[in-house]
Each structure stands twice: as structure tokens, then as C-alpha cells.
N, C-alpha and C positions, 0 to 999 in steps of 0.2 A: 470461545467456540473454535472448533477446528478450522472452519472456513476463514476466520479472521487471521489465523496463523498463515494460511496459504496466501491470503491477500497481502499480508506483510512481506512475504517472500517476493512477491511480484513487484512491489514498490522498490524493494532493494535491488531487484534485477533490472528494472527499467530505468531507474535513475539514482540508485545508491541512497535512497531515502529511508530513514528509520522511522516507521510509523507505529504508534502504540495501538494495541488491540482496542482500547476504549475510544480511540479516535476514528474507528472504522464502522460504517453503517452500510448494510446491504439488504436487498430482497431480490430473490431470483425465483420466479414462478413461470418463466417462459411467457411473460406478458409484456405489453408496452410500458407497464409501470415498473419494470425491473430497474434496479440501480445498484451501483457500488459507489459510495461516496466517503469522503473523509471530512473531519472537522478539526482543523489543525492550523497552527501558526508556523510559518517557515522562519524560525528564528536563526540566529547567527550560526550555531553549530550545524543545523540542517542545511542551510544555504551553502556553507563552506564545503560540506560533504558532497552535496549535489554538484557544486561547481567543479570540484576536483574529479568527480566521476565523469562528468561530461567532457572536461578538457582532456582527461586521460584517454577517453574514447577517441577524440579527434587525433591526438598524437599517435595512438596505436594504428589508426587507419592511414594517417599521412604524417610520417615523421618530419617532413619538411615544414610542417606548421608549428613545430615546437616553440620557436621564438615568438610567434604571434600568440600562441597559447600562454606563454610566460607573461607577456604584456597584459593579456586579457585577465589573467589571474591576479596581477597586481591591481588593476583597475577595479575588478569586481570585488576583491577583498576589501578595498577601501569603501566601496558602496555598502557592502554587507555589514561591516563593522560600524560604519556611521549610522546607517538606518536602524540597526539593532540597538545601538546605544541611545539613539534618539527615542525610539519606541519605549525603551525601558525607563528613560528619564521622564518621559511624559505620560507613562502608563497608558499608552495608546497603541495597541497591537495592530490597529488598522493601517499603520504606516508600513508594516511589513506585508509581503505576499502571504495570503492565507486562503484556506478553503472553509466554507460554511455549508454544511449539508443542506440547509434549508434553501440556499441559493443555487444549488446544483440540480442537475436533472439525472439523466441516465448515468452520466459519468461526472467526474469532478469538474467544476468551473473554478478556475483560479482567480481570486481577486488580487490585482497586481500590487496593491499597496500605493504609497505616495512618495516616490523618490524626490519630488520637488520640495517636500518638507525639509529635506536635508540641505537643499540648495538655497533655501530662504533664510537660513540661520545667519546671525552676525559672524564675522570672521573668527573671533575668539572662540565662540561656541562651536563653530564648524571644525576648527583645528583640534579642539579638545575631544569632541565626540568621534572624530575620525582617527583619534590616537596619533596625531601628528605634532602635538605640542612640543615634544622633545626633539624634533628634527630642526636642522638649520633651515633658514628661510628658502635657500636654494633647493632643498630636498623636499619641501612641502608641495602638495598639489592644492592649488587654490580652488575656490568654489567655481570660478569661471572655467578653469581647466577641467574640473570634474564634470561640469555641465556639458562640456564638449564630448564627454564619453558616455552621455546618456544613451546613445544607441547601443552600446555594449550591454547596459543594464536591461534595456527593453528586449533585446534579442535573447538574453539569458532568461528572463521571465517568460517570454514566449515559448522558449524551448521547454522550460519546466511545465508550462501549461499543457503543451502537446504531449509530453511524456506522461503526465498524470492522467490525461484523458485516455491515452493508449493503454496504460496499465489497468485502469478501471474497466475499459472495454474488453481487454483480454480476460480479466477475472470473471466478467459476466459470461463470456463464452465458455470458459472452462468450468465454472460452477454449474452452469446449465447442463453441461456434459456430465458432470459429477452426479447431479440429481437424476438424470435420465438413466445412468448406469446403475443407480441404486434401485431403480424401479423394476425389479425382477418379478416374474410371475410366481406366485406360491404354488407348490406342487408336493405331491406325496412321493417320497423317495423309496421307501421300503415298507413292507407289511409282513409281520410274522404272526402266524396262527399258533396260539398257545392253549393249554387246557382250560384256562379261565376266560379266554376271549381272544383278543388280538392286540398286537403292539404295532403302531404305525409311526414312521419317522417322516416328518414334514419339514420342508424348507420354506421359510417366510422371508419377505424383503425386510431390510433393516435401514431405516433412515438415519440421518446424521444425529438426531436427538437421541438415538439408541446406540451411538458409537462414542459416547463420552469416555469410555475406558481408554481410548487412544491418547487422551490428554495426560495420561500418566507418563508418557514418553516426552523426550525433548522436542522442541519446536521443529527442528530439522527433520526428525523422524516422522512427525505428524504431517508435515508438508509433503514429504516423500510418499507417505501412504496415500494421501489424497490424489497425488499425481498418478499413482498406480491405478487407482479406481477410475480416474478420468480417462486413462488410456485403455481401460477395459481389461487390464491384466489381473485385477483383483475385483471381487464382488462381495461386499459384506452381506452376510445373510444371518438369519436367526434359525437355529435348529429347534424343532419342537417334537417331543415324544408324546404320543397320545395312547393311553391305555383304555381300550373299550372292552368292558366286561360283557359277559353273555346276557346280562339283564339290561344292556344298553347304557349303563352308567359309564361316564367318561372322566378320565383324569388326564390333565395336560401337564407336562414337565418341561 
């Protein structure tokens, strides 16, 4: 659906997160029951991408934080790789941060996962799953040292949660604007009197289910098109020609 493509763009814009269309669920009717939700697991690749996006944001705004961000990247990368490897080995995605649409409301609610599952491992399993087995003992980060960095992880997950909610809320606002701008009043534009009767040209509103033709274009063009409609610079309409004969028979084209 075109709306899903727009929502995907916002998740990328707000936190550098690549979300698949089938992971997106929404309903926008200008009611209290409106929602934009996702159903996804934040696995290693997603978490690494979001981490880099957020840290780049910090260093762009404050270059003096570059060294702190570099340290945060090292710590968070260890957490991400370790938790992802543990989740894969145990086939338990609940260890990782994730969203479940049934547990969310108007916007996404991030389930934080279980970082303590990594800290409760035996030393050998901990080093193996955090990909530190090949390092010298002086280069390894122990479970105790990683546990001391738990506030880094908690702040990271909190930031993701806030950005997810903000992205969903923004999509609700913009999609509501989109649907309002689609709701144009039907009207007659022209009427031509002819020997056999008359020809009328009418303009009718066009909803998103009647705009599937735009899916023939690439995703960026589809999202750009929706943004133009949201801004009121474009209004999709359906043109209808009506032929009314002198005997009152009518044909619509």
C-alpha cells in the first residue's frame, strides 16, 4: 500500500531503521482508535544501523562528543552482537528489543528485551557469543565490566523507544492530513449541449484504494507523491464524462 511506503520513509528518517511493509499496521479514521504500529524484532543489523544513526546525530550536533560516542559505539556493539547471538542460539527473539502490534496502542510500544540474559551466561559462553574468544585476556571485556555499562544499553533502548513513538505519531498526523486532502467535493466542471443531448464533465474524489497506479513507480517517488498531497500541492481526483441523451438515457465514461 502507498501509505506503508510513506511510513517506511519516516522510520528511516527518524532513526535510520529499515522496516518492511509487511511489518507495518495502521488505521487512520480521525478517531481515538487510530494507530500506526509495527510488528518486528530489532535484530543485530537493525540495532547496529540505528546505533550508528543516533551516534552520528550526536557528533554532528556536538563534535566534542566524538570520543564519548566512539566509546559508546564499542560498548553498544558488544551488547548488540552478544544479545543477537544469544537470541539466535536459543531461538528466543524475546531477548532482543521488539515491537508487537497487539501490545501497542496509538503508537509503538517497544518491548526492551532481556539484557540480563547475556550477563547470566558462564564465562566461556559469554566470550563466545560476544565474539571475544579470539582476543587476548587483557583485551576482553568481562561480564562484570559489561554489566557496569548496562546504563548505556538502557539509554539506547529508551532513545529507540522514544523515536519509534515519535515516528508513529508523526505518521498518524500526516496520514490524517492526507485523507482530509483526498476528501474533495464532487462537482460539475463543464457542460456541452449537443444535437443528441448534452455532455457533462464531472470531478469526483479519489481515495487511496483508487490510486494503486502510483505503485508502478519506485518507493521514493510514491512517498514524494504522498507528501505533495499532504501539503495540499496535489489533489488526486477522478474525471467522469456523462453523456445524457434527449430521452434521459445516461452513459458514464
